[in-house]
Biopython code that builds the backbone (N, CA, C, O; Angstrom):
import numpy as np
from Bio.PDB.StructureBuilder import StructureBuilder

atoms = [
    (1, "MET", "N", (0.689, -1.194, -0.023)),
    (1, "MET", "CA", (-0.006, -0.029, 0.002)),
    (1, "MET", "C", (0.967, 1.230, -0.101)),
    (1, "MET", "O", (2.021, 1.216, 0.533)),
    (2, "PRO", "N", (0.585, 2.421, -0.974)),
    (2, "PRO", "CA", (1.498, 3.564, -0.790)),
    (2, "PRO", "C", (1.350, 4.265, 0.559)),
    (2, "PRO", "O", (0.376, 4.257, 1.312)),
    (3, "ARG", "N", (2.350, 4.779, 0.678)),
    (3, "ARG", "CA", (2.584, 5.644, 1.897)),
    (3, "ARG", "C", (2.461, 7.244, 1.512)),
    (3, "ARG", "O", (3.074, 7.708, 0.550)),
    (4, "TYR", "N", (1.710, 7.947, 2.259)),
    (4, "TYR", "CA", (1.693, 9.474, 1.993)),
    (4, "TYR", "C", (2.269, 10.187, 3.230)),
    (4, "TYR", "O", (2.232, 9.681, 4.352)),
    (5, "TYR", "N", (2.772, 11.322, 2.977)),
    (5, "TYR", "CA", (3.238, 12.153, 4.098)),
    (5, "TYR", "C", (2.481, 13.487, 3.989)),
    (5, "TYR", "O", (2.467, 14.198, 2.984)),
    (6, "PHE", "N", (1.767, 13.772, 5.310)),
    (6, "PHE", "CA", (1.080, 14.974, 5.344)),
    (6, "PHE", "C", (1.812, 16.109, 6.110)),
    (6, "PHE", "O", (1.811, 16.260, 7.332)),
    (7, "ASN", "N", (2.443, 16.888, 5.177)),
    (7, "ASN", "CA", (3.167, 18.025, 5.811)),
    (7, "ASN", "C", (2.302, 19.078, 5.817)),
    (7, "ASN", "O", (1.537, 19.254, 4.869)),
    (8, "VAL", "N", (2.330, 20.022, 7.050)),
    (8, "VAL", "CA", (1.398, 21.009, 7.308)),
    (8, "VAL", "C", (2.223, 22.447, 6.746)),
    (8, "VAL", "O", (3.252, 22.848, 7.289)),
    (9, "ARG", "N", (1.687, 23.017, 5.766)),
    (9, "ARG", "CA", (2.080, 24.388, 5.398)),
    (9, "ARG", "C", (1.395, 25.434, 6.197)),
    (9, "ARG", "O", (0.186, 25.598, 6.036)),
    (10, "HIS", "N", (2.086, 26.183, 7.075)),
    (10, "HIS", "CA", (1.382, 27.312, 7.929)),
    (10, "HIS", "C", (1.970, 28.750, 7.692)),
    (10, "HIS", "O", (1.497, 29.776, 8.181)),
    (11, "ARG", "N", (2.987, 28.683, 6.932)),
    (11, "ARG", "CA", (3.273, 30.094, 6.301)),
    (11, "ARG", "C", (4.317, 29.817, 5.130)),
    (11, "ARG", "O", (4.774, 28.692, 4.926)),
    (12, "PRO", "N", (4.637, 30.875, 4.423)),
    (12, "PRO", "CA", (5.496, 30.661, 3.349)),
    (12, "PRO", "C", (7.080, 30.208, 3.739)),
    (12, "PRO", "O", (7.461, 30.495, 4.874)),
    (13, "GLY", "N", (7.714, 29.732, 3.121)),
    (13, "GLY", "CA", (9.191, 29.477, 3.295)),
    (13, "GLY", "C", (9.466, 28.306, 3.923)),
    (13, "GLY", "O", (8.501, 27.726, 4.419)),
    (14, "PRO", "N", (10.698, 27.741, 4.041)),
    (14, "PRO", "CA", (11.026, 26.470, 4.509)),
    (14, "PRO", "C", (10.600, 26.416, 6.201)),
    (14, "PRO", "O", (10.247, 25.372, 6.751)),
    (15, "ALA", "N", (10.691, 27.560, 6.804)),
    (15, "ALA", "CA", (10.274, 27.456, 8.354)),
    (15, "ALA", "C", (8.784, 27.262, 8.477)),
    (15, "ALA", "O", (8.329, 26.848, 9.543)),
    (16, "GLY", "N", (7.969, 27.543, 7.424)),
    (16, "GLY", "CA", (6.638, 27.429, 7.459)),
    (16, "GLY", "C", (5.951, 26.008, 7.100)),
    (16, "GLY", "O", (4.766, 25.952, 6.770)),
    (17, "LEU", "N", (6.729, 24.932, 7.182)),
    (17, "LEU", "CA", (6.475, 23.751, 6.828)),
    (17, "LEU", "C", (6.753, 22.673, 7.894)),
    (17, "LEU", "O", (7.930, 22.411, 8.141)),
    (18, "ALA", "N", (5.791, 22.041, 8.532)),
    (18, "ALA", "CA", (5.863, 21.227, 9.489)),
    (18, "ALA", "C", (6.111, 19.717, 8.685)),
    (18, "ALA", "O", (5.181, 19.356, 7.964)),
    (19, "VAL", "N", (6.991, 19.066, 8.750)),
    (19, "VAL", "CA", (7.201, 17.895, 8.037)),
    (19, "VAL", "C", (6.786, 16.699, 8.737)),
    (19, "VAL", "O", (7.155, 16.470, 9.889)),
    (20, "ASP", "N", (6.038, 15.938, 8.084)),
    (20, "ASP", "CA", (5.519, 14.435, 8.635)),
    (20, "ASP", "C", (6.691, 13.458, 8.468)),
    (20, "ASP", "O", (6.951, 13.025, 7.345)),
    (21, "PRO", "N", (7.313, 13.144, 9.396)),
    (21, "PRO", "CA", (8.375, 12.120, 9.225)),
    (21, "PRO", "C", (7.948, 10.482, 9.164)),
    (21, "PRO", "O", (8.714, 9.584, 8.814)),
    (22, "GLU", "N", (6.680, 10.325, 9.548)),
    (22, "GLU", "CA", (6.183, 8.922, 9.459)),
    (22, "GLU", "C", (5.129, 8.504, 8.238)),
    (22, "GLU", "O", (5.095, 7.378, 7.743)),
    (23, "GLY", "N", (4.367, 9.499, 7.884)),
    (23, "GLY", "CA", (3.395, 9.260, 7.134)),
    (23, "GLY", "C", (2.368, 8.314, 7.480)),
    (23, "GLY", "O", (2.280, 7.828, 8.608)),
    (24, "GLU", "N", (1.447, 7.996, 6.356)),
    (24, "GLU", "CA", (0.527, 6.778, 6.772)),
    (24, "GLU", "C", (0.216, 6.123, 5.461)),
    (24, "GLU", "O", (0.262, 6.781, 4.421)),
    (25, "GLU", "N", (-0.117, 4.779, 5.470)),
    (25, "GLU", "CA", (-0.415, 4.054, 4.285)),
    (25, "GLU", "C", (-2.133, 3.974, 3.913)),
    (25, "GLU", "O", (-3.040, 3.658, 4.683)),
    (26, "PHE", "N", (-2.209, 4.303, 2.724)),
    (26, "PHE", "CA", (-3.707, 4.313, 2.334)),
    (26, "PHE", "C", (-3.675, 3.623, 0.845)),
    (26, "PHE", "O", (-2.683, 3.644, 0.118)),
    (27, "PRO", "N", (-4.945, 2.998, 0.509)),
    (27, "PRO", "CA", (-4.919, 2.322, -0.663)),
    (27, "PRO", "C", (-4.912, 3.244, -2.097)),
    (27, "PRO", "O", (-4.676, 2.784, -3.214)),
    (28, "ASP", "N", (-5.174, 4.406, -1.838)),
    (28, "ASP", "CA", (-5.108, 5.337, -3.015)),
    (28, "ASP", "C", (-4.874, 6.907, -2.522)),
    (28, "ASP", "O", (-4.859, 7.249, -1.340)),
    (29, "LEU", "N", (-4.697, 7.777, -3.636)),
    (29, "LEU", "CA", (-4.709, 9.142, -3.173)),
    (29, "LEU", "C", (-6.140, 9.584, -2.552)),
    (29, "LEU", "O", (-6.220, 10.271, -1.533)),
    (30, "ASN", "N", (-7.219, 9.130, -3.254)),
    (30, "ASN", "CA", (-8.555, 9.739, -2.866)),
    (30, "ASN", "C", (-8.725, 9.327, -1.228)),
    (30, "ASN", "O", (-9.312, 10.124, -0.497)),
    (31, "ALA", "N", (-8.264, 8.227, -0.747)),
    (31, "ALA", "CA", (-8.306, 7.742, 0.467)),
    (31, "ALA", "C", (-7.329, 8.790, 1.482)),
    (31, "ALA", "O", (-7.667, 9.041, 2.638)),
    (32, "ALA", "N", (-6.263, 9.262, 0.944)),
    (32, "ALA", "CA", (-5.310, 10.104, 1.482)),
    (32, "ALA", "C", (-6.001, 11.410, 1.712)),
    (32, "ALA", "O", (-5.952, 11.984, 2.800)),
    (33, "LEU", "N", (-6.769, 11.958, 0.472)),
    (33, "LEU", "CA", (-7.528, 13.225, 0.544)),
    (33, "LEU", "C", (-8.522, 13.151, 1.798)),
    (33, "LEU", "O", (-8.458, 14.008, 2.680)),
    (34, "GLU", "N", (-9.347, 12.209, 1.843)),
    (34, "GLU", "CA", (-10.282, 12.136, 2.778)),
    (34, "GLU", "C", (-9.582, 12.308, 4.157)),
    (34, "GLU", "O", (-9.995, 13.141, 4.965)),
    (35, "ARG", "N", (-8.596, 11.565, 4.392)),
    (35, "ARG", "CA", (-8.002, 11.672, 5.576)),
    (35, "ARG", "C", (-7.415, 13.005, 6.038)),
    (35, "ARG", "O", (-7.521, 13.437, 7.186)),
    (36, "ALA", "N", (-6.804, 13.597, 5.058)),
    (36, "ALA", "CA", (-6.407, 15.134, 5.124)),
    (36, "ALA", "C", (-7.552, 15.976, 5.653)),
    (36, "ALA", "O", (-7.445, 16.658, 6.672)),
    (37, "LEU", "N", (-8.704, 15.895, 4.884)),
    (37, "LEU", "CA", (-9.753, 16.810, 5.215)),
    (37, "LEU", "C", (-10.320, 16.391, 6.805)),
    (37, "LEU", "O", (-10.696, 17.258, 7.594)),
    (38, "SER", "N", (-10.316, 15.257, 7.057)),
    (38, "SER", "CA", (-10.624, 14.795, 8.370)),
    (38, "SER", "C", (-9.653, 15.485, 9.297)),
    (38, "SER", "O", (-10.124, 16.332, 10.055)),
    (39, "ALA", "N", (-8.353, 15.233, 9.338)),
    (39, "ALA", "CA", (-7.351, 15.757, 10.007)),
    (39, "ALA", "C", (-7.564, 17.316, 10.225)),
    (39, "ALA", "O", (-7.667, 17.846, 11.332)),
    (40, "ALA", "N", (-7.610, 17.942, 9.052)),
    (40, "ALA", "CA", (-7.707, 19.205, 8.934)),
    (40, "ALA", "C", (-8.961, 19.892, 9.910)),
    (40, "ALA", "O", (-8.724, 20.839, 10.660)),
    (41, "ARG", "N", (-10.215, 19.319, 9.794)),
    (41, "ARG", "CA", (-11.132, 19.468, 10.717)),
    (41, "ARG", "C", (-10.937, 19.478, 11.830)),
    (41, "ARG", "O", (-11.290, 20.486, 12.441)),
    (42, "ASP", "N", (-10.256, 18.300, 12.617)),
    (42, "ASP", "CA", (-9.814, 17.862, 13.714)),
    (42, "ASP", "C", (-8.877, 19.128, 14.255)),
    (42, "ASP", "O", (-9.105, 19.616, 15.362)),
    (43, "HIS", "N", (-8.061, 19.511, 13.604)),
    (43, "HIS", "CA", (-6.985, 20.742, 13.840)),
    (43, "HIS", "C", (-7.736, 21.866, 14.097)),
    (43, "HIS", "O", (-7.481, 22.510, 15.114)),
    (44, "ILE", "N", (-8.675, 22.239, 13.307)),
    (44, "ILE", "CA", (-9.343, 23.485, 13.219)),
    (44, "ILE", "C", (-10.148, 23.492, 14.708)),
    (44, "ILE", "O", (-10.150, 24.395, 15.544)),
    (45, "ALA", "N", (-10.851, 22.145, 14.758)),
    (45, "ALA", "CA", (-11.822, 22.377, 16.036)),
    (45, "ALA", "C", (-10.988, 22.281, 17.405)),
    (45, "ALA", "O", (-11.404, 22.855, 18.412)),
    (46, "ARG", "N", (-9.841, 21.566, 17.411)),
    (46, "ARG", "CA", (-9.339, 21.076, 18.713)),
    (46, "ARG", "C", (-8.015, 21.530, 19.041)),
    (46, "ARG", "O", (-7.705, 21.568, 20.232)),
    (47, "THR", "N", (-7.144, 21.898, 18.114)),
    (47, "THR", "CA", (-5.692, 22.212, 18.432)),
    (47, "THR", "C", (-5.542, 23.813, 18.603)),
    (47, "THR", "O", (-5.941, 24.460, 17.635)),
    (48, "ARG", "N", (-5.073, 24.474, 19.590)),
    (48, "ARG", "CA", (-4.457, 25.537, 19.794)),
    (48, "ARG", "C", (-3.145, 25.672, 19.841)),
    (48, "ARG", "O", (-2.427, 24.936, 20.519)),
    (49, "THR", "N", (-2.707, 26.670, 19.090)),
    (49, "THR", "CA", (-1.221, 26.890, 19.343)),
    (49, "THR", "C", (-0.680, 28.307, 19.112)),
    (49, "THR", "O", (-1.383, 28.985, 18.364)),
    (50, "LEU", "N", (0.192, 28.773, 19.498)),
    (50, "LEU", "CA", (0.738, 30.158, 19.374)),
    (50, "LEU", "C", (1.320, 30.325, 18.103)),
    (50, "LEU", "O", (1.432, 31.479, 17.688)),
    (51, "ILE", "N", (1.738, 29.324, 17.363)),
    (51, "ILE", "CA", (2.425, 29.546, 16.125)),
    (51, "ILE", "C", (1.413, 29.649, 14.910)),
    (51, "ILE", "O", (1.680, 30.221, 13.853)),
    (52, "ILE", "N", (0.275, 29.048, 15.187)),
    (52, "ILE", "CA", (-0.769, 28.995, 14.064)),
    (52, "ILE", "C", (-1.971, 29.682, 14.666)),
    (52, "ILE", "O", (-2.625, 29.096, 15.530)),
    (53, "ARG", "N", (-2.274, 30.807, 14.285)),
    (53, "ARG", "CA", (-3.409, 31.636, 14.781)),
    (53, "ARG", "C", (-4.624, 31.329, 13.867)),
    (53, "ARG", "O", (-5.752, 31.497, 14.332)),
    (54, "ASP", "N", (-4.482, 30.941, 12.742)),
    (54, "ASP", "CA", (-5.560, 30.834, 11.710)),
    (54, "ASP", "C", (-5.292, 29.650, 10.926)),
    (54, "ASP", "O", (-4.471, 29.645, 10.008)),
    (55, "TRP", "N", (-6.067, 28.510, 11.323)),
    (55, "TRP", "CA", (-5.854, 27.224, 10.622)),
    (55, "TRP", "C", (-6.417, 27.320, 9.242)),
    (55, "TRP", "O", (-6.112, 26.497, 8.380)),
    (56, "PHE", "N", (-7.261, 28.347, 9.012)),
    (56, "PHE", "CA", (-7.897, 28.376, 7.587)),
    (56, "PHE", "C", (-6.955, 28.712, 6.495)),
    (56, "PHE", "O", (-7.258, 28.431, 5.336)),
    (57, "VAL", "N", (-5.755, 29.336, 6.802)),
    (57, "VAL", "CA", (-4.566, 29.780, 6.058)),
    (57, "VAL", "C", (-3.580, 28.495, 5.785)),
    (57, "VAL", "O", (-2.734, 28.420, 4.894)),
    (58, "CYS", "N", (-3.878, 27.567, 6.709)),
    (58, "CYS", "CA", (-3.089, 26.178, 6.311)),
    (58, "CYS", "C", (-3.214, 25.263, 5.242)),
    (58, "CYS", "O", (-4.263, 25.443, 4.624)),
    (59, "SER", "N", (-2.580, 24.434, 4.849)),
    (59, "SER", "CA", (-2.691, 23.465, 4.091)),
    (59, "SER", "C", (-1.853, 22.167, 4.226)),
    (59, "SER", "O", (-0.704, 22.262, 4.658)),
    (60, "PHE", "N", (-2.302, 21.107, 3.922)),
    (60, "PHE", "CA", (-1.498, 19.794, 3.818)),
    (60, "PHE", "C", (-0.797, 19.865, 2.528)),
    (60, "PHE", "O", (-1.433, 20.192, 1.527)),
    (61, "GLU", "N", (0.421, 19.595, 2.463)),
    (61, "GLU", "CA", (1.183, 19.297, 1.068)),
    (61, "GLU", "C", (1.444, 17.819, 1.293)),
    (61, "GLU", "O", (2.297, 17.342, 2.041)),
    (62, "ILE", "N", (0.616, 17.197, 0.561)),
    (62, "ILE", "CA", (0.874, 15.589, 0.608)),
    (62, "ILE", "C", (1.770, 15.174, -0.208)),
    (62, "ILE", "O", (1.716, 15.480, -1.399)),
    (63, "GLU", "N", (2.793, 14.369, 0.326)),
    (63, "GLU", "CA", (3.937, 13.863, -0.670)),
    (63, "GLU", "C", (3.792, 12.160, -0.778)),
    (63, "GLU", "O", (3.325, 11.466, 0.125)),
    (64, "ASP", "N", (4.226, 11.722, -1.897)),
    (64, "ASP", "CA", (4.484, 10.300, -2.016)),
    (64, "ASP", "C", (5.623, 9.638, -1.314)),
    (64, "ASP", "O", (6.339, 10.324, -0.585)),
    (65, "GLU", "N", (5.823, 8.521, -1.454)),
    (65, "GLU", "CA", (6.938, 7.780, -0.903)),
    (65, "GLU", "C", (8.231, 8.262, -1.424)),
    (65, "GLU", "O", (9.293, 8.168, -0.809)),
    (66, "ASP", "N", (8.063, 8.848, -2.739)),
    (66, "ASP", "CA", (9.487, 9.520, -3.259)),
    (66, "ASP", "C", (9.799, 10.946, -3.150)),
    (66, "ASP", "O", (10.615, 11.602, -3.798)),
    (67, "ALA", "N", (8.933, 11.341, -2.131)),
    (67, "ALA", "CA", (8.940, 12.922, -1.706)),
    (67, "ALA", "C", (8.578, 13.683, -2.836)),
    (67, "ALA", "O", (9.130, 14.769, -3.019)),
    (68, "GLN", "N", (7.709, 13.253, -3.634)),
    (68, "GLN", "CA", (7.048, 14.217, -4.684)),
    (68, "GLN", "C", (5.642, 14.797, -4.304)),
    (68, "GLN", "O", (4.736, 14.008, -4.032)),
    (69, "LEU", "N", (5.457, 15.981, -4.280)),
    (69, "LEU", "CA", (4.141, 16.619, -3.996)),
    (69, "LEU", "C", (3.196, 16.154, -4.878)),
    (69, "LEU", "O", (3.283, 16.370, -6.086)),
    (70, "VAL", "N", (2.159, 15.437, -4.294)),
    (70, "VAL", "CA", (1.158, 14.872, -5.046)),
    (70, "VAL", "C", (-0.310, 15.319, -4.861)),
    (70, "VAL", "O", (-1.271, 14.876, -5.490)),
    (71, "LEU", "N", (-0.333, 16.298, -3.866)),
    (71, "LEU", "CA", (-1.790, 16.873, -3.494)),
    (71, "LEU", "C", (-1.447, 18.091, -2.536)),
    (71, "LEU", "O", (-0.493, 18.069, -1.758)),
    (72, "THR", "N", (-2.331, 19.164, -2.674)),
    (72, "THR", "CA", (-2.155, 20.241, -1.750)),
    (72, "THR", "C", (-3.681, 20.275, -1.417)),
    (72, "THR", "O", (-4.557, 20.216, -2.280)),
    (73, "VAL", "N", (-3.912, 20.378, -0.051)),
    (73, "VAL", "CA", (-5.271, 20.399, 0.504)),
    (73, "VAL", "C", (-5.394, 21.485, 1.495)),
    (73, "VAL", "O", (-5.028, 21.289, 2.654)),
    (74, "PRO", "N", (-5.873, 22.585, 1.130)),
    (74, "PRO", "CA", (-6.139, 23.867, 1.853)),
    (74, "PRO", "C", (-7.073, 23.244, 3.109)),
    (74, "PRO", "O", (-7.907, 22.356, 2.933)),
    (75, "PHE", "N", (-6.806, 23.818, 4.301)),
    (75, "PHE", "CA", (-7.713, 23.494, 5.378)),
    (75, "PHE", "C", (-9.170, 24.110, 5.165)),
    (75, "PHE", "O", (-10.159, 23.631, 5.720)),
    (76, "SER", "N", (-9.218, 25.252, 4.285)),
    (76, "SER", "CA", (-10.427, 25.856, 4.132)),
    (76, "SER", "C", (-11.193, 25.051, 3.235)),
    (76, "SER", "O", (-12.351, 25.432, 3.071)),
    (77, "ASP", "N", (-10.756, 23.820, 2.487)),
    (77, "ASP", "CA", (-11.497, 22.998, 1.794)),
    (77, "ASP", "C", (-12.572, 22.278, 2.885)),
    (77, "ASP", "O", (-13.580, 21.746, 2.418)),
    (78, "THR", "N", (-12.367, 22.272, 4.178)),
    (78, "THR", "CA", (-13.165, 21.487, 5.044)),
    (78, "THR", "C", (-14.487, 22.129, 4.924)),
    (78, "THR", "O", (-15.471, 21.392, 4.997)),
    (79, "VAL", "N", (-14.657, 23.418, 4.748)),
    (79, "VAL", "CA", (-16.038, 24.345, 4.908)),
    (79, "VAL", "C", (-16.640, 24.103, 3.407)),
    (79, "VAL", "O", (-16.081, 24.597, 2.427)),
    (80, "LYS", "N", (-17.661, 23.412, 3.314)),
    (80, "LYS", "CA", (-18.436, 23.221, 2.091)),
    (80, "LYS", "C", (-18.904, 24.683, 1.633)),
    (80, "LYS", "O", (-19.550, 25.465, 2.331)),
    (81, "LYS", "N", (-18.518, 24.869, 0.513)),
    (81, "LYS", "CA", (-18.951, 26.133, -0.293)),
    (81, "LYS", "C", (-20.394, 26.240, -0.487)),
    (81, "LYS", "O", (-20.935, 25.356, -1.150)),
    (82, "MET", "N", (-21.151, 27.261, 0.028)),
    (82, "MET", "CA", (-22.641, 27.586, -0.202)),
    (82, "MET", "C", (-22.977, 27.824, -1.436)),
    (82, "MET", "O", (-22.260, 28.669, -1.972)),
    (83, "GLU", "N", (-23.905, 27.335, -2.163)),
    (83, "GLU", "CA", (-24.219, 27.704, -3.422)),
    (83, "GLU", "C", (-24.528, 29.368, -3.532)),
    (83, "GLU", "O", (-25.304, 29.949, -2.773)),
    (84, "GLY", "N", (-23.793, 30.001, -4.591)),
    (84, "GLY", "CA", (-23.954, 31.509, -4.544)),
    (84, "GLY", "C", (-23.188, 32.175, -3.730)),
    (84, "GLY", "O", (-23.259, 33.402, -3.790)),
    (85, "TRP", "N", (-22.369, 31.624, -2.875)),
    (85, "TRP", "CA", (-21.430, 32.248, -2.165)),
    (85, "TRP", "C", (-20.193, 32.748, -2.812)),
    (85, "TRP", "O", (-19.495, 32.018, -3.516)),
    (86, "ASP", "N", (-19.916, 34.014, -2.568)),
    (86, "ASP", "CA", (-18.737, 34.706, -3.163)),
    (86, "ASP", "C", (-17.639, 34.846, -2.052)),
    (86, "ASP", "O", (-17.755, 35.581, -1.071)),
    (87, "ALA", "N", (-16.735, 34.179, -2.284)),
    (87, "ALA", "CA", (-15.589, 34.145, -0.981)),
    (87, "ALA", "C", (-14.910, 35.414, -1.109)),
    (87, "ALA", "O", (-14.357, 35.923, -0.134)),
    (88, "GLU", "N", (-14.915, 36.014, -2.367)),
    (88, "GLU", "CA", (-14.336, 37.447, -2.290)),
    (88, "GLU", "C", (-15.124, 38.522, -1.557)),
    (88, "GLU", "O", (-14.617, 39.565, -1.144)),
    (89, "ASN", "N", (-16.284, 38.218, -1.440)),
    (89, "ASN", "CA", (-17.098, 39.455, -0.890)),
    (89, "ASN", "C", (-17.950, 38.571, 0.123)),
    (89, "ASN", "O", (-19.053, 38.084, -0.128)),
    (90, "GLU", "N", (-17.280, 38.458, 1.245)),
    (90, "GLU", "CA", (-18.002, 37.715, 2.475)),
    (90, "GLU", "C", (-19.364, 38.186, 2.985)),
    (90, "GLU", "O", (-20.045, 37.563, 3.800)),
    (91, "GLU", "N", (-19.685, 39.344, 2.424)),
    (91, "GLU", "CA", (-21.078, 39.823, 2.933)),
    (91, "GLU", "C", (-22.130, 39.039, 2.204)),
    (91, "GLU", "O", (-23.261, 39.039, 2.691)),
    (92, "SER", "N", (-21.952, 38.517, 1.341)),
    (92, "SER", "CA", (-23.229, 38.076, 0.612)),
    (92, "SER", "C", (-23.175, 36.522, -0.044)),
    (92, "SER", "O", (-22.137, 36.011, -0.463)),
    (93, "PRO", "N", (-24.357, 35.943, -0.050)),
    (93, "PRO", "CA", (-24.445, 34.994, -1.046)),
    (93, "PRO", "C", (-24.754, 35.800, -2.435)),
    (93, "PRO", "O", (-25.642, 36.647, -2.536)),
    (94, "ALA", "N", (-23.929, 35.423, -3.422)),
    (94, "ALA", "CA", (-23.782, 36.383, -4.506)),
    (94, "ALA", "C", (-25.325, 36.811, -5.072)),
    (94, "ALA", "O", (-25.443, 37.617, -5.995)),
]
sb = StructureBuilder()
sb.init_structure("model")
sb.init_model(0)
sb.init_chain("A")
sb.init_seg("    ")
for serial, (resi, resn, name, xyz) in enumerate(atoms, 1):
    if name == "N":
        sb.init_residue(resn, " ", resi, " ")
    sb.init_atom(name, np.array(xyz, "f"), 0.0, 1.0, " ", f" {name:<3s}", serial, name[0])
structure = sb.get_structure()
């Protein structure tokens, strides 16, 4: 089974990446995506830290066993987009 590493990007640059040294095995990339969304929801709901003040600006940079970036999952993807919602204009459903 392929192993995927869930690195957390919390700000730009090398110091803004928390590297996952162990990774997890999943049958495919879709299963890894589902795990990333679940973990992001958990971090947003339960984890408080002085380093990361806004989890919604973070993302998982998922790498495969060859250290190749295969998927970026913004934590903001955990929030379902409402039909007609304009993210650029927070005041309205469009």
